[in-house]
C-alpha positions in Angstrom: 79.3 73.0 88.5 75.9 73.1 90.1 74.7 74.9 93.1 76.6 73.5 96.1 74.2 74.9 98.7 72.3 72.4 100.8 69.1 74.4 101.3 67.6 76.4 104.1 68.7 74.1 106.9 72.4 74.6 106.2 71.9 78.3 105.6 70.4 78.8 109.0 73.3 76.8 110.5 75.6 79.6 109.6 73.5 82.3 111.4 75.8 82.2 114.4 78.9 82.7 112.3 77.4 85.6 110.4 76.3 87.4 113.5 79.3 86.9 115.7 81.9 86.8 112.9 81.1 89.1 110.0 79.5 91.7 112.2 82.9 92.0 113.8 84.3 92.9 110.4 81.5 95.3 109.8 81.7 97.2 113.1 81.4 100.9 112.5 84.1 101.8 115.0 87.8 101.5 114.3 89.0 97.9 114.5 90.9 97.0 117.6 93.1 94.6 115.7 94.1 94.2 112.1 95.9 91.7 109.9 99.6 91.7 110.4 100.3 93.0 107.0 97.7 95.8 107.3 98.9 98.5 109.8 95.5 100.0 110.4 96.3 101.8 113.7 98.9 104.0 112.1 97.0 104.5 108.9 95.5 107.9 108.2 92.3 106.2 107.1 91.3 105.4 110.7 93.4 107.9 112.6 91.6 110.9 111.2 88.3 110.2 112.9 85.7 112.9 113.9 85.2 113.8 117.5 81.9 112.8 119.1 79.2 115.2 118.0 77.6 114.9 121.5 80.2 117.2 122.9 79.2 120.8 121.9 82.6 122.2 122.8 84.4 119.8 120.4 81.9 119.2 117.7 82.9 120.2 114.2 79.4 119.9 112.7 78.3 123.0 110.7 74.7 124.0 111.5 72.7 126.1 109.0 70.0 128.1 110.6 67.2 130.2 109.0 66.6 133.8 109.9 63.1 135.0 110.7 62.2 138.7 110.8 58.8 139.6 112.4 56.9 142.9 112.1 53.4 143.8 113.1 52.4 143.7 109.4 54.2 140.7 107.9 56.6 137.9 108.7 59.4 137.2 106.3 61.1 133.7 106.5 64.3 132.9 104.7 64.8 129.2 104.0 67.5 127.3 102.2 66.7 126.1 98.6 65.7 122.5 98.3 68.6 120.2 97.4 68.4 117.7 94.7 68.3 114.3 96.5 70.4 112.7 93.8 73.4 114.9 94.6 75.5 115.0 97.7 75.5 118.5 99.3 78.8 120.4 98.9 80.3 121.2 102.2 82.7 124.1 102.4 84.6 122.7 105.4 86.2 119.4 106.3 83.8 116.5 105.9 83.3 114.6 109.1 82.5 110.9 109.2 80.7 109.1 112.0 82.2 105.7 111.2 85.3 104.2 109.6 83.0 102.5 107.0 81.6 105.9 105.9 85.1 107.3 105.5 86.2 104.4 103.5 83.1 104.6 101.3 84.2 108.0 100.2 87.8 107.3 99.8 87.8 103.8 98.2 85.8 104.1 95.0 84.6 100.9 93.6 82.8 100.2 90.3 80.9 96.9 90.5 80.2 95.1 87.2 77.6 92.4 87.6 77.0 89.9 84.8 73.4 88.8 84.2 71.0 88.3 81.3 67.4 89.3 80.6 65.6 86.2 82.2 67.4 87.0 85.5 67.0 90.7 85.7 64.1 90.4 88.2 65.0 87.2 90.0 68.8 87.7 90.4 70.0 91.2 89.4 67.3 93.1 91.3 68.0 91.4 94.7 71.7 92.3 94.1 70.9 95.9 93.5 68.7 96.1 96.6 71.3 94.5 98.9 75.1 94.5 98.4 75.0 96.3 95.1 73.9 99.6 96.7 77.1 99.7 98.7 79.4 99.9 95.7 80.2 103.4 94.6 78.4 102.5 91.4 76.9 99.2 90.2 76.2 98.4 86.6 74.6 95.2 85.2 76.1 93.7 82.1 73.4 92.1 80.0 72.4 91.1 76.5 71.3 93.8 74.1 69.0 91.4 72.4 66.6 89.5 74.8 66.4 86.7 72.3 68.8 83.9 72.0 70.0 81.7 69.1 69.2 78.0 69.6 69.1 75.3 66.9 69.1 78.0 64.2 66.0 79.7 65.6 65.5 82.6 67.9 63.7 81.8 71.0 62.5 84.4 73.5 63.9 83.9 77.0 61.1 83.4 79.5 61.2 85.1 82.9 60.3 82.6 85.6 59.3 84.1 89.0 58.4 82.0 92.0 54.8 82.2 93.1 54.3 84.7 95.9 57.2 87.0 94.8 55.8 90.5 94.6 57.9 91.9 91.8 56.9 93.7 88.6 58.7 94.0 85.3 59.0 97.8 85.9 61.1 97.1 88.9 64.1 96.6 86.6 64.1 100.3 86.0 66.1 100.5 89.3 69.0 98.8 87.4 71.7 100.5 85.4 72.6 98.4 82.4 75.5 98.0 80.0 74.0 96.1 77.1 76.3 93.9 75.1 75.4 93.3 71.4 75.8 90.0 69.6 76.5 87.8 72.6 75.2 84.5 73.7 73.3 83.8 76.9 74.7 81.7 79.7 78.4 80.7 80.2 79.2 80.9 76.5 78.7 84.6 76.5 80.5 85.4 79.7 83.9 86.3 78.3 82.4 88.6 75.6 80.4 90.4 78.3 83.3 90.6 80.7 85.6 92.0 78.0 83.0 94.5 76.9 82.3 95.6 80.5 85.9 96.2 81.4 86.6 98.0 78.1 83.6 100.2 78.7 84.8 100.9 82.2 88.3 101.9 80.9 86.8 104.2 78.3 84.2 105.9 80.5 85.3 105.5 84.2 89.0 105.0 84.4 89.6 108.2 86.4 86.3 108.0 88.4 87.0 104.8 90.3 90.0 103.2 91.9 88.9 99.5 91.8 86.9 97.5 89.3 85.0 94.5 90.5 83.5 91.7 88.3 80.8 89.6 89.9 78.0 87.3 88.8 74.3 87.8 89.7 74.6 85.0 92.2 77.6 86.4 94.0 77.2 88.1 97.4 79.9 90.7 98.3 80.5 92.3 101.6 81.6 95.7 100.3 82.7 97.2 103.6 85.2 94.4 104.1 86.4 94.8 100.5 87.1 98.5 101.1 89.0 97.6 104.3 91.3 95.2 102.5 91.8 97.7 99.6 92.2 100.9 101.5 96.0 100.7 101.9 96.7 99.3 98.5 98.0 101.4 95.5 95.2 101.4 92.9 97.6 102.6 90.2 99.7 99.4 90.6 98.6 96.4 88.5 96.8 94.4 91.2 94.4 91.4 90.7 92.5 89.9 93.7 90.0 87.1 94.1 89.6 83.4 95.0 92.9 82.0 93.7 93.1 78.7 91.8 96.4 77.3 90.7 96.1 75.5 87.3 95.7 76.4 83.6 96.6 80.1 83.4 100.1 81.4 84.2 100.4 81.5 88.0 96.8 80.6 88.3 93.5 82.5 88.0 90.7 84.0 90.0 87.3 82.4 90.3 84.7 84.3 88.3 81.8 83.2 90.6 83.5 84.5 93.8 84.1 87.8 92.1 87.5 89.4 91.4 89.0 92.8 91.6 91.2 94.8 89.2 93.0 97.9 90.2 93.1 100.9 87.9 96.6 99.9 87.0 95.5 96.3 86.1 92.6 97.7 84.0 95.1 99.8 82.0 97.1 96.6 81.3 93.9 94.7 80.4 93.0 97.4 77.9 96.5 97.4 76.3 96.3 93.7 75.7 92.7 93.4 74.5 93.0 96.5 72.2 95.9 94.9 70.3 94.8 91.2 70.3 91.5 89.4 70.0 92.9 85.9 70.5 90.8 83.8 72.9 92.6 80.9 74.6 89.8 79.7 76.9 86.1 79.8 76.7 85.8 80.2 80.4 85.6 83.8 81.4 87.8 83.7 84.5 90.6 81.7 82.8 90.6 84.0 79.9 90.8 87.1 82.1 93.8 85.6 83.9 95.4 84.8 80.6 94.9 88.3 79.2 96.3 89.9 82.4 99.3 87.6 82.4 100.1 88.8 78.9 100.2 92.3 80.3 102.4 91.2 83.2 99.6 91.1 85.8 99.3 88.0 87.9 97.0 86.9 90.8 97.9 88.9 94.0 97.8 87.3 97.4 95.1 88.6 99.7 94.5 86.6 102.8 94.0 87.3 106.5 96.7 86.9 109.1 95.8 83.3 109.7 96.3 82.5 106.0 92.6 82.1 105.2 91.2 83.2 101.8 88.7 86.0 101.7 86.8 85.2 98.5 84.8 81.9 98.2 83.4 80.4 95.0 81.0 78.3 97.0 78.1 79.2 99.3 78.5 79.9 103.0 76.8 76.7 104.1 79.2 74.5 102.2 82.4 76.0 103.6 81.1 76.5 107.2 79.6 73.1 107.7 82.1 70.9 109.6 83.1 68.1 107.2 86.0 66.0 106.0 87.5 67.4 102.9 86.9 65.4 99.8 90.2 66.0 97.9 88.7 64.6 94.7 86.2 67.5 94.7 87.3 70.2 92.2 87.4 73.0 94.8 90.0 71.3 97.1 92.0 70.1 94.1 92.7 73.5 92.5 92.6 75.8 95.5 95.8 77.8 95.9 95.5 78.3 99.6 94.0 75.6 101.8 91.7 76.5 104.7 89.7 74.6 107.4 86.1 73.7 107.2 83.5 74.6 109.9 83.1 77.9 111.6 86.8 78.6 111.5 86.8 78.3 107.7 86.6 82.0 107.0 88.0 85.2 108.2 85.7 87.6 110.1 86.6 90.0 107.3 85.5 87.7 104.5 84.6 89.4 101.3 82.4 87.1 99.1 80.4 83.9 98.6 78.9 82.4 95.5 75.7 80.6 94.6 73.6 83.0 96.7 70.3 83.6 94.9 66.7 84.5 95.5 65.6 84.5 99.2 69.1 83.6 100.3 70.3 87.0 99.1 67.9 88.7 101.6 68.7 86.2 104.3 72.4 87.0 104.0 71.5 90.7 104.1 69.5 90.2 107.3 72.0 88.1 109.1 74.9 90.4 108.4 73.4 93.9 108.6 70.2 93.6 110.7 70.3 90.7 113.1 71.5 91.8 116.6 72.6 89.8 119.6 70.8 91.2 122.7 72.9 92.0 125.7 76.2 90.5 124.6 78.0 93.9 124.7 76.2 95.3 127.8 77.8 94.9 131.2 75.5 94.2 134.2 77.8 95.8 136.7 79.9 94.2 139.5 79.0 90.6 140.4 
């Protein structure tokens, strides 16, 4: 399957949807409405909000002051020691959060596992790290231990291609945290080996440190705030499996690898039980094989849609699903999709989680449209008419 995106023109056609739709889902104040199955108003996640810090009488902010003693001879100043910027300061009292998103960021711990390979570290993995990847609790890139690939019986070094005018240097990849997988092929042939290695590594090293474990490709774009919202009232110790649900092949279907999928801690435990006792591979496709392994452990695709029945993960780019069009039911997407949805601007929930085939400049465009573009005056009243 090739890139379905239709270029810059279609991407700019979705600006209105991204600004007026997804910004609603990313609002930093408590949502005024919620999906019918997600009782947000009564949830402790949003009810335990801090009081406004602008009211001195009600503020719970702790202020640390320095003490200065002055004499005619000398002045002694006591200052707090410098904190290591890589560590969050320990607060002795209740931690206050300015926004719901900040509260969920601390309470819903997500490990993001992003599949890539050496030729795409700069062009694909780095943009992920500098945009949505920084919003995961931790992001790790799953890559090849050997930068060479086997082809026609010979080893050929993978060449890194960078578009002219892109100001990036090889040293920039030092920003990335890697899990290097030995003896695996590049491209789709090596995806299952990388995925299995990554989730096994997560089980062995991070099982108790995170609640949810996300697999994504280096051309997936995830809106992590929305993901945390949908997960915050779910039990991470139950075997749950979320993503873009397709119906055929695996028992009860499978989740698209390109759209990204989520395993709870409980599902990761079942994954480990199955893969540690059997090395059998039914499918070469990573997402089909993951569904098959989980099904062997009694874990099946879980239903995660908004109150209008629309899916939240999309294995295609935003331009494709948002452009008004007649559905071509011979196209693979509409043929195997578990839950149908409209096309056009009503295609997607305001709390959508992911899109696929977002690469290069499009990653930064998505980042700008969702997090930086503002609509002037739309929320400001002008008084009585």
